[in-house]
N, C-alpha and C positions, 0 to 999 in steps of 0.2 A: 278598601282592599284588605282581604283577610289573609292573604298569603304574602309574606314579606321576604323578598330575596336576600340572600347573604352569600358572601364569597369566602372561600377558605384557602389560605396560603399554606404551602406544604414544603417539606424536604423531599427531594426527588431521587434520593439514592436507593429507594425501595420501589414500591408499586406505583407511587404517584408520578405524574408527568407534568404537574403544574398547578394552575388555579382552578378550583372547582366551584360550582354554583349549586345552591340548594334553596329551598323555600321553607320558611317557618309558618305554619298555620296558626294564626293569632287566636283562633277560637279554642283550639285544644292542645296546642304545643307540639303537634306532630311535625316531623321533618320529611321533606320529599327526598327521593333518591338523588344523590349528587351526580353532576355531570361535569366533565372536564371542559372548560371554556377557553383556556389559554395554555399552550405548552411553554413553560418557563423553567429554567434551571433554578431550583431552590427559591421559589417566591415566598420567603419566610415571613415577610411582613407587608401589610397592605394599608392603604390610606385612600380616602375619597376627597375629591375636590368639593369645597364648601358650597359652590354655586352651580357647578356643571356636572353632567352625568359622565364623570371620568374617574377611573380607578387607577391608582398608582401602586407599583409593586417593587420590592427589591429583587435582585438576583444575587443571592448571597453565595458568592463563589470566590475561590482563591486559586490562582494559577501561577504560582511561583513568582509573585511580584508583578505579573502582567495585569495591571489594574484596569485596563480597558475592558476586561471581561466582567468585572463587577459593575453592575448597572442599576439605575432606576429606570423603570418602564412605565409607560402610560397606555391606557386602554379606554376607548370610547365604549360606554355602556349602551347597548341597543335597547329598543323597546321591549324585547323579549328577555332582557337581562343577560344576553350573550355579550361577548367582548370582541372589539375590533382593535387590533394593535395600532398605536399611534407613534411608535418608535421609543427610543430610549437614549440615555446618556450615561457615560462612565461616572461613577460616584467620587472619583478622586482618591479612593482608598480601597482596602481589601475587606471582604467579609461584611458587606452592608447588611445590618440586621434590623433596622428600624427606619420607617419613612413616615413623614407627616407633611401637612401643608400649613401655611399661615391662614388666618381667618378670612383674609381678603382674597385668597385664591391667586396670589401673584407668585408664590415661591413654593418649592418642594425642598424639604430638609431630610438629610440622610445621615445616620450614625454608622460609621464603619468600625465594626468591633475589632477585627483583626489588626488593622493598622492604627487604631486609636485616633481617628480623625472624624471631623464633621464637615458636611458640605451643604451649601445652598445652591439650588438650581432655579433658574427663572422659567416662567410659564408664559405662553402667549394667550390670546383672547379665547382660544378654543381648548385650553388646558394642555396643549402639547409642551413637552420639555424643550426649552430653547438652548440654553447654554449654562455652563457652570459659572455662577457669580462669585463664589468664594469657597475656599477650603481652609480649615484651620486644623493643624496638627497638634494634638495634645502631647505633653511630655511629662515624664516622671514615673513613679511607681508607688506601691504601698507595701503593706507588711507581709502579705501571703505570697510566697515565692512561686507557687504553681499557677495562681490566677491573677496576681497583681504585679507581675514582673515588669509591666509597662502599662501604658494607657489602653483602655478598652471601652470606647464609647458605646453605650447600649441603648440610649434613648435620646431623642431630640424633639422639642416642640416649642411653639410660642406660648407665652403666658396669655391669660384672658384679655389683657389690654392690647395684645398683638404688637407690643413695642419691644419685647425682649425675647430672646431665644435661650432656652434652658437645655443644656447638654449634660446628661447623666453619664458619668464615667465610672464604671465598676472597678477598673484597674487603679484609679487614683483615689477612690473613696471621696469623690467630689461631684458637685453639680456646678459646671462652669456657665456663667450667665453672660450672654452677649446682648448688646444693643443691635436691633435690626435696622439697618439703613435702608429705608424703603425705596429710595431712588435707584439703588444699585444691587441690593441683596447682600451687601457686605455684612458679615457678623463681626461687629466691633467689640473687642474685649473691654468690659466694664471694670475689670479688676475685682468683681464680686464673685465669691465662691460660697457654696454651701459645703462645709467640711463635715463629712460623716466620720464617726469614730473609726479608727483604723481597723480594717478587716471586715467591715460590715458588707462591703460590696454592693452599693446602690445600683439598682437595675432599671426600674421604671418609675415614672412620675405621673400623678393625676391631680388636677385642680378641682376644687369644690365649686359648685355653681355660684357661690357668693364672690368668687374672685379673690378672696382673702386667705383662704386656707388651701394647703396643698399636702399631698401625701406621697411619701417616698418609700418604696418597698426595697428592702435590702436582701439581695439574693443569697449571699453567703451566710448571713446570720439569721435568716428567717424572722425578720422584724420589720415593723412599719413605723416610720416617723411621721408625726403630725407636725406641720410647719405653718408658720405665718408668712404670707407673701405680701410684699410691698411693691405695688406696681408703679409707684412714684420714683422709687430709688432702684428698683430691680434687685432687691435683696430678699433672702429667704433665711428664716431662723427656726430652729427646732423648738417645739413646745412640749413634746411627749414622744416616747418610743415604747412600743408594745410588741410582744411576740405574736407570730401568726400560728404557732403550734400549741396543742393542748399541753398542760403542765406535766402530764404523765407520759408524754411521748419521749422515747429514748432512741429512736432510730436515726437514720441519716435523711435529711431533707433540705431542700432549698426552695426559694420562691421564684415566681416569674412575673405575673401580671398583677396590676392593681387598678381598680376602677371605682368610681363614685356613682351611686344610684342617682338618677335624674332628680329625685326629691331632695337630695343632699342628706338624707337621714341615715344612709347605710354606706359602708365602705367594704369592698370585697378584695381579697388577695388569694392567689393560688399557691398551694404547697405541692412541690414535686418530691415524692418520697412518702410523705404522709398522704399524698394524692387526694387533696381536698380543697375546697374553697373555704377560707377563713372569713367569717362574717363579723362585722363590727357595727355597733350603733355609734352615731356621731352626734354630739350635742354642740351646736354652734355657739351657744352662749358661754359654755365653759371651755370650748376648743378641745374636748376630750373624746378619744375613742374608747369604747368599752367592748371587750370581746363578747360576742353573742352566739358563739358556737361554730361548728364546722359541718360541712356537708361533703361526703365522699363523692368524687366525680365519676365513679363507676368505671374507672379506667386508670391507666398508668401515665404518669408524667403530664399533668395538665399545664402545658406550656402557656396556653392562652385561654381566655374566655371573653365573652362579650355580652353586654346588655342591649336589648332592643331599645329604640328611642323612647318608648313609653315607660320603660322600666318594669314591664310585665314578665319578661322572660330573661333567663341567663343561659347561654350556650357555652359548654366547656369543651375544649379541644384536647383530647388525650393523645399526645404525640406517640407514645410507645405502645399503646394498644389500638391505635389507628381508628379512633372513634370520635364522633361529636355527639354530645348528650345534652338534651334540653331539660331545663328546670323552670318551674313557675315560681315567681317571687311573691312571697306573702308581703303585702303592702303595709301591714302593721308591724310585723316583727323583723322583716328582712330575710326570713328563713327561706330555704329552697326545697321544692318538692319536685322530684323527677317525674316527667311526663313523656308519653310516647315512647317509641323505640329508638335507640341510638342508630346513627348511620355510620357506615364504614368509609373512611377516606385514609389513604396512606399518609402517615406522619403529619397530621394536621398541626399547624403551629400559629395560625392567626385567623381570626374571624372578623368580618366587617359586614354589618347590615347596610342595605341600600334602600333609600327612599328617592324615587325619581324627582328631579328638580325642574324638568322641562316638560 
């Protein structure tokens, strides 16, 4: 199959009305015209079931504390890559901004940014959302009064062993680590915390293929931490921290997404303001990131980007210029080369590639 489908989540306050589908041509990097496949209010983050052809989406809304409006939604992916709604469940908080699944496909996890809470939802055998298994409310604040006046959960995912759940909280400058109780979906507090320096604002987390290293991107400070992950104890410790910006940059910028190349040799992070993808070489033996340059995303505010499963292409979602741009990845240097023409989608903010599983 030389055309790989992908889905784009959006903000719907402008021209977009929900989730769009397009195709990446793996031969030349061109993108097909996007099509609306599901009408959803603010489907700002997407996830795929690990074994089934099912897509999950947040509906990132706030309605004056009426939390039933903020939902996680499930969609069956049809043979032609269109979507069929499978229903949804309230996320137990406000402003859900991140959704993921465990590796076994038994649970969906949601980070509620506005209310500073995280939730686990159970799945049935067909990938439908069943019930809310647990919600944990974070408490506290950090040093920046405008952004860290309280907890703001921004990312939640299981570790590579599927035993622990890591919740990244920008408002607390912490990653809170829970034990996943597989029989019930309870997220049991381990007492383990990754404590970022005050004011860094950790946003997203990515694990290295070796299961030993992890990378945390700090939104407010435009930095990346290289960390050691211990799957036996559920602990994370910082080994190194580097800037995502060029040394001569003097403007205002923040970060958004961080991803590791399937080879494990490169790490990428997005800069919003500098409007670029920061490229890093990663040496496993020394556990060190080395800055390897920047690539402009040819748009404004690259909130999200995604690598295809082979690591051949990177797609960048420019939220404020309403475009998705394709780049070919140099497999030797990790560098990015723009290919094809951008496609226009209103306020794109999450991309997920899809490979049929059935």
